[in-house]
C-alpha positions in Angstrom: 97.2 97.1 113.0 98.7 100.6 112.4 98.1 102.7 115.6 99.9 105.7 114.1 97.0 106.3 111.8 94.3 108.7 112.8 90.7 107.8 111.9 90.8 110.7 109.4 94.0 109.4 107.7 92.7 105.9 107.4 89.3 107.0 106.2 90.8 109.3 103.6 93.1 106.6 102.3 90.2 104.2 102.1 88.1 106.8 100.1 91.0 107.1 97.7 91.2 103.4 97.2 87.4 103.2 96.6 87.6 106.1 94.1 90.5 104.5 92.2 88.5 101.2 92.0 85.4 103.0 90.8 87.3 104.9 88.2 88.9 101.8 86.9 92.4 103.2 87.6 93.7 100.1 89.3 95.3 97.4 87.3 94.0 93.9 87.9 97.4 92.9 89.3 97.1 95.6 92.0 93.4 95.0 92.8 94.0 92.3 95.4 96.7 94.4 97.1 94.3 97.4 97.2 91.4 95.3 98.6 93.7 93.9 101.3 94.8 97.4 102.2 91.2 98.6 102.3 90.4 95.8 104.7 93.2 96.9 107.0 92.0 100.4 106.9 88.5 99.3 107.7 89.9 97.5 110.7 91.7 100.6 111.8 88.6 102.7 111.5 86.4 100.2 113.3 88.9 100.0 116.2 89.1 103.7 116.5 85.3 104.1 116.5 84.9 101.3 119.1 87.5 102.9 121.3 85.8 106.3 121.0 82.4 104.8 121.8 83.9 103.2 124.9 85.4 106.5 126.0 82.0 108.3 125.5 80.3 105.6 127.6 82.8 106.0 130.4 82.3 109.8 130.4 78.5 109.5 130.4 78.6 107.1 133.3 80.9 109.4 135.2 78.6 112.4 134.5 75.6 110.3 135.7 77.4 109.4 139.0 78.3 113.1 139.6 74.7 114.2 139.1 73.3 111.6 141.5 
């Protein structure tokens, strides 16, 4: 997985791939490669969202403890 990617970068590249597929601008020979890349990008996005969710949960728990 490519940790250097931000969520925004990965999502934008994914959107470009989807747009190219929808426009029919991808040759059949490139289609498998693009689909594999899209899968990698989805994995990156999911990992970033999961990590963000975990951080939010930690912060909420910390705030709850401070308010007790």
